[in-house]
C-alpha positions as CSV (number, residue, x, y, z in Angstrom):
1,M,0.0,0.0,0.0
2,L,1.3,3.4,-0.9
3,P,1.9,6.0,1.8
4,R,-0.6,8.8,2.1
5,P,1.7,11.5,0.5
6,A,2.3,9.2,-2.6
7,I,-1.5,8.6,-2.9
8,T,-2.2,12.3,-2.7
9,S,0.5,13.1,-5.3
10,S,-0.9,10.4,-7.7
11,I,-4.4,11.8,-7.3
12,N,-3.1,15.3,-8.0
13,N,-1.3,14.1,-11.1
14,L,-4.4,12.4,-12.4
15,A,-6.4,15.5,-11.8
16,R,-3.9,17.6,-13.7
17,R,-3.9,15.2,-16.6
18,A,-7.7,15.2,-16.6
19,A,-7.7,19.0,-16.6
20,C,-5.3,19.1,-19.5
21,R,-7.4,16.6,-21.5
22,G,-10.4,18.6,-20.7
23,A,-8.7,21.8,-21.9
24,L,-7.5,20.1,-25.1
25,Y,-11.0,18.8,-25.7
26,H,-12.4,22.3,-25.1
27,Q,-9.9,23.7,-27.6
28,E,-10.9,21.1,-30.2
29,L,-14.5,21.8,-29.5
30,Q,-13.9,25.5,-30.1
31,R,-11.9,24.7,-33.2
32,S,-14.8,22.6,-34.6
33,Q,-17.1,25.6,-34.4
34,S,-15.3,28.3,-36.3
35,T,-14.6,29.0,-40.0
36,L,-12.5,31.5,-41.8
37,V,-13.6,32.6,-45.3
38,V,-10.9,34.3,-47.4
39,A,-12.5,37.1,-49.3
40,E,-12.0,38.3,-52.9
41,L,-13.2,41.7,-53.9
42,T,-14.6,43.2,-57.1
43,K,-12.2,45.0,-59.3
44,D,-13.0,48.4,-57.8
45,E,-12.7,46.9,-54.2
46,S,-16.2,48.2,-53.3
47,A,-17.9,44.9,-52.7
48,L,-17.3,41.2,-52.1
49,A,-16.9,39.2,-55.3
50,P,-19.8,36.8,-56.1
51,S,-17.4,33.8,-55.6
52,T,-16.9,35.0,-52.0
53,L,-20.6,35.2,-51.4
54,S,-20.9,31.6,-52.6
55,A,-18.0,30.6,-50.3
56,I,-19.9,32.2,-47.3
57,T,-22.9,30.1,-48.2
58,A,-20.8,27.0,-48.3
59,A,-19.2,27.9,-44.9
60,S,-22.7,28.1,-43.3
61,K,-23.3,24.5,-44.3
62,L,-20.3,23.2,-42.3
63,H,-21.6,23.8,-38.8
64,S,-23.6,26.4,-36.7
65,G,-20.5,28.1,-35.3
66,P,-19.2,31.6,-36.1
67,I,-17.9,32.6,-39.5
68,S,-15.1,35.1,-39.8
69,L,-14.3,36.9,-43.1
70,L,-10.7,37.8,-43.9
71,T,-10.6,40.8,-46.2
72,F,-7.8,42.8,-47.8
73,S,-9.9,45.9,-48.4
74,S,-8.7,49.3,-47.1
75,G,-12.3,50.2,-46.5
76,S,-15.6,48.6,-45.4
77,V,-17.7,46.4,-47.6
78,G,-21.2,45.0,-47.2
79,V,-21.2,41.5,-45.7
80,P,-24.0,38.8,-45.3
81,S,-25.6,38.5,-41.9
82,T,-24.1,35.0,-41.5
83,V,-20.7,36.6,-41.0
84,S,-19.9,37.0,-37.3
85,S,-16.8,39.1,-37.6
86,V,-14.6,40.7,-40.2
87,I,-10.8,40.5,-40.0
88,Q,-9.0,43.2,-42.0
89,A,-5.5,42.2,-43.0
90,N,-3.0,45.0,-43.0
91,T,-0.7,44.0,-45.9
92,G,0.4,47.4,-47.1
93,A,-0.9,46.5,-50.6
94,G,-4.2,46.8,-52.4
95,S,-6.4,43.7,-53.0
96,S,-5.7,43.8,-56.7
97,N,-1.9,43.2,-56.4
98,L,-1.8,40.6,-53.7
99,L,0.9,37.9,-54.0
100,A,0.4,34.3,-52.9
101,E,3.0,34.7,-50.2
102,T,1.3,37.7,-48.8
103,V,-2.2,36.1,-48.7
104,T,-0.7,33.0,-47.2
105,N,1.0,35.0,-44.4
106,A,-2.4,36.6,-43.6
107,V,-4.2,33.3,-43.5
108,V,-1.6,31.7,-41.3
109,A,-1.6,34.7,-39.0
110,A,-5.4,34.7,-38.7
111,N,-5.4,30.9,-37.9
112,E,-2.7,31.2,-35.3
113,K,-4.7,33.8,-33.5
114,H,-8.1,32.1,-33.7
115,K,-7.5,28.4,-34.3
116,F,-10.2,27.9,-36.9
117,S,-11.6,24.5,-37.6
118,H,-12.2,25.3,-41.3
119,I,-10.7,27.6,-43.9
120,V,-12.8,28.2,-47.0
121,A,-11.9,29.8,-50.3
122,A,-13.4,29.9,-53.7
123,S,-12.0,27.8,-56.6
124,T,-10.9,30.8,-58.6
125,K,-7.5,31.8,-59.9
126,F,-7.1,34.0,-56.8
127,G,-7.8,31.0,-54.5
128,A,-5.7,28.5,-56.4
129,N,-2.8,30.9,-56.3
130,Y,-2.3,30.7,-52.5
131,L,-4.3,27.7,-51.2
132,G,-1.6,25.1,-51.8
133,R,1.0,27.2,-50.1
134,A,-1.2,27.9,-47.1
135,G,-2.0,24.2,-46.8
136,A,1.7,23.4,-46.8
137,Q,2.5,26.0,-44.1
138,L,-0.4,24.8,-41.9
139,G,0.4,21.1,-42.5
140,V,-3.0,20.4,-44.1
141,S,-3.9,18.8,-47.4
142,P,-6.6,21.1,-49.0
143,V,-9.7,19.6,-50.6
144,S,-10.2,21.5,-53.8
145,D,-13.2,22.3,-56.0
146,V,-15.9,21.1,-53.5
147,V,-19.4,21.0,-55.0
148,E,-21.3,19.6,-52.0
149,I,-20.7,19.6,-48.2
150,L,-22.0,16.5,-46.4
151,S,-20.6,17.2,-43.0
152,E,-17.7,19.0,-41.2
153,D,-15.2,16.6,-42.7
154,T,-16.9,15.0,-45.7
155,F,-17.1,16.7,-49.1
156,V,-18.0,15.9,-52.7
157,R,-15.7,17.0,-55.5
158,P,-15.7,16.3,-59.3
159,L,-13.2,14.1,-61.0
160,Y,-12.4,13.4,-64.7
161,A,-13.7,16.7,-65.9
162,G,-17.0,16.3,-64.0
163,N,-17.8,12.8,-65.2
164,A,-17.4,11.3,-61.8
165,L,-18.0,12.6,-58.3
166,A,-15.8,11.6,-55.4
167,K,-16.8,11.6,-51.7
168,V,-13.8,12.8,-49.7
169,V,-13.3,12.5,-46.0
170,A,-10.6,14.8,-44.6
171,K,-9.0,13.0,-41.6
172,D,-5.4,14.3,-41.6
173,S,-5.9,17.3,-39.2
174,A,-8.3,19.0,-36.9
175,L,-8.1,21.9,-39.4
176,K,-9.9,21.5,-42.7
177,I,-9.0,23.6,-45.7
178,I,-11.4,23.5,-48.7
179,S,-12.0,25.5,-51.9
180,I,-15.5,25.5,-53.3
181,R,-16.8,25.7,-56.8
182,P,-18.8,29.0,-56.8
183,T,-21.4,27.8,-59.3
184,A,-22.3,24.9,-56.9
185,F,-23.5,27.2,-54.1
186,E,-26.0,30.0,-54.0
187,K,-24.7,33.5,-53.3
188,A,-25.3,34.8,-49.8
189,E,-27.4,37.9,-49.5
190,V,-25.4,41.0,-48.6
191,G,-26.7,43.0,-45.6
192,S,-25.8,46.4,-44.5
193,E,-22.3,47.8,-44.8
194,S,-20.0,46.7,-42.1
195,T,-16.7,48.1,-40.9
196,S,-14.0,45.6,-40.1
197,N,-13.9,45.0,-36.3
198,E,-10.5,43.4,-36.0
199,P,-7.3,44.5,-37.6
200,L,-4.7,41.9,-38.4
201,D,-1.0,42.6,-38.7
202,V,0.5,40.4,-41.4
203,P,4.1,39.4,-41.5
204,A,6.1,41.0,-44.3
205,N,6.6,39.1,-47.5
206,N,10.3,39.1,-48.2
207,L,10.2,36.4,-50.9
208,T,8.6,38.1,-53.8
209,E,7.8,41.6,-55.0
210,W,4.9,42.9,-57.0
211,V,6.1,44.6,-60.2
212,L,3.2,45.3,-62.5
213,E,0.2,43.9,-64.3
214,S,-1.2,44.3,-67.8
215,V,-4.9,43.6,-68.1
216,S,-7.4,44.4,-70.8
217,K,-10.3,46.6,-69.6
218,S,-13.9,46.1,-70.7
219,E,-17.2,47.5,-69.8
220,R,-18.8,44.0,-70.2
221,P,-19.6,42.1,-67.0
222,E,-17.0,39.7,-65.6
223,L,-17.0,36.3,-67.2
224,G,-17.4,34.4,-63.9
225,S,-20.5,36.4,-62.7
226,A,-22.2,37.3,-66.0
227,S,-25.8,36.1,-66.4
228,V,-25.2,35.7,-70.2
229,V,-22.1,34.3,-71.8
230,V,-21.4,34.1,-75.5
231,S,-18.4,31.8,-76.2
232,G,-16.6,31.1,-79.4
233,G,-14.4,28.2,-80.5
234,R,-12.1,27.1,-83.2
235,G,-15.0,27.6,-85.7
236,M,-14.5,31.3,-85.4
237,K,-11.4,30.8,-87.6
238,N,-9.5,33.9,-86.3
239,G,-9.6,36.5,-83.6
240,D,-11.0,39.2,-85.8
241,N,-14.2,37.3,-86.1
242,F,-14.8,37.5,-82.4
243,V,-16.3,41.0,-83.0
244,L,-19.4,39.1,-84.1
245,L,-19.7,37.6,-80.6
246,E,-18.9,40.8,-79.0
247,A,-21.8,42.5,-80.8
248,L,-24.1,39.7,-79.8
249,A,-22.9,39.8,-76.2
250,D,-23.4,43.6,-76.0
251,K,-27.0,43.2,-77.2
252,L,-27.6,40.7,-74.5
253,G,-25.7,42.5,-71.8
254,G,-23.4,39.5,-71.4
255,A,-19.7,38.5,-71.4
256,V,-17.6,36.9,-74.1
257,G,-15.8,33.6,-73.5
258,A,-13.9,31.1,-75.5
259,S,-12.9,27.5,-75.7
260,R,-9.3,26.4,-75.0
261,A,-8.9,25.6,-78.8
262,A,-9.6,29.3,-79.6
263,V,-7.3,30.5,-76.8
264,D,-4.5,28.1,-77.9
265,A,-4.9,29.3,-81.5
266,G,-4.3,32.9,-80.3
267,F,-7.7,34.2,-81.2
268,V,-8.3,35.7,-77.7
269,P,-6.4,36.0,-74.4
270,N,-6.6,33.2,-71.9
271,D,-8.6,35.1,-69.4
272,L,-11.6,34.4,-71.6
273,Q,-11.1,30.6,-71.5
274,V,-14.1,28.6,-70.2
275,G,-13.5,25.0,-69.2
276,Q,-11.6,22.6,-67.0
277,T,-8.4,24.6,-67.2
278,G,-10.2,27.9,-67.5
279,K,-13.1,29.5,-65.7
280,V,-16.2,27.6,-64.6
281,V,-19.4,29.5,-65.3
282,A,-23.1,28.9,-64.8
283,P,-25.0,31.8,-66.3
284,D,-28.7,31.9,-67.0
285,L,-27.9,31.7,-70.8
286,Y,-24.8,30.2,-72.4
287,I,-24.4,30.5,-76.2
288,A,-21.7,28.3,-77.7
289,V,-20.7,29.4,-81.2
290,G,-18.4,27.3,-83.3
291,I,-17.5,25.0,-80.3
292,S,-17.5,21.3,-80.8
293,G,-18.1,20.5,-77.2
294,A,-15.0,18.7,-75.9
295,I,-15.4,17.3,-72.5
296,Q,-12.9,19.8,-71.0
297,H,-15.0,22.7,-72.2
298,L,-18.3,21.1,-71.1
299,S,-17.0,20.7,-67.5
300,G,-16.7,24.5,-67.3
301,M,-20.2,25.4,-68.5
302,K,-22.6,22.4,-68.3
303,D,-24.3,23.8,-65.1
304,S,-25.6,26.8,-67.1
305,K,-29.4,27.2,-66.8
306,T,-30.0,27.3,-70.6
307,I,-27.4,26.2,-73.2
308,V,-27.7,27.3,-76.9
309,C,-25.3,26.1,-79.6
310,I,-24.7,27.2,-83.1
311,N,-22.6,24.9,-85.2
312,K,-22.6,23.7,-88.8
313,D,-21.6,20.2,-87.7
314,G,-24.9,18.6,-86.6
315,D,-22.9,15.7,-85.0
316,A,-20.9,17.9,-82.7
317,P,-21.0,16.7,-79.1
318,I,-22.2,20.2,-78.0
319,F,-25.7,19.3,-79.4
320,Q,-26.0,16.5,-76.8
321,V,-25.9,19.0,-73.9
322,A,-27.6,22.0,-75.5
323,D,-31.2,22.9,-74.7
324,F,-31.5,24.5,-78.1
325,G,-29.3,23.8,-81.1
326,L,-29.0,25.5,-84.4
327,K,-27.2,23.7,-87.3
328,A,-26.1,26.6,-89.4
329,D,-23.1,28.6,-90.6
330,L,-22.2,30.9,-87.7
331,F,-21.1,33.7,-90.0
332,E,-24.6,33.9,-91.2
333,A,-26.6,33.0,-88.1
334,V,-24.8,35.2,-85.5
335,P,-25.2,38.5,-87.5
336,E,-28.8,37.7,-88.2
337,L,-29.5,36.9,-84.5
338,T,-27.8,40.1,-83.5
339,R,-29.9,42.2,-85.9
340,K,-33.2,40.7,-84.7
341,L,-32.5,41.3,-81.0
């Protein structure tokens, strides 16, 4: 039998261990109830990008805990009512010239401070630019391009250009990092304008330096958020003929897109590319002109509400997914359609 002091010491040790386990459990419980959404802004930095509003909707499906929004705006923007707090990252740079290293530093700093259970971003060029780096620094394997959330750790994502859906269970860490396909989630409704209530100092990025950007400016809506998209493919023959699509898009108040074949041929810049390796769109109306309908292109637009195709090849695969198809010479059909609108 142990002497009384030894028994007392053992009981105290057990109590301390139990308290530590309880504290760890409490921390994990707190971790399981908080999400960080990394925001993207519109070009003029006056509002949240539609992809971010979709990411907020996705975050609300993970759990009933609080949602924090990490922004890089120098001012205040309107946020949905489901957002509990806004974290404003002080990076010393505008949101339009953020580098992957800078965004990663902000995400890591925010997570170190709050110990989030989930970090959610949109599957856009902006999100893809930093998500892998952030995952590496946080020791987490991101789950990308999620189209459905089944639980806090179980997600559905497309494979093989959308021809198969995989159910993925993330088990490697208490922290889950996911990117969501914006077209798979409704956009959260923006409430009143909110000022950021928590500043965040971000460690300096000493690895890379922003030099400049060269972008084409257009008064047309952004391709990813337009309600109407008119896209052209290899059948346009050259870039000069895209003026036909631009005229049609302007009549419809839509954006102009392109297939990878048209981009690779140099007809238009790659920021207009729609498809597996381009932008994923789901407008109310998608008009495919001179596009055969390769599987890589279909994966980027097949969720559109109404699909119309114009192609002189009646056996083109695009006719199989189109709601309305017109077998005709596009150089005759498109100008006539534009005149009659």
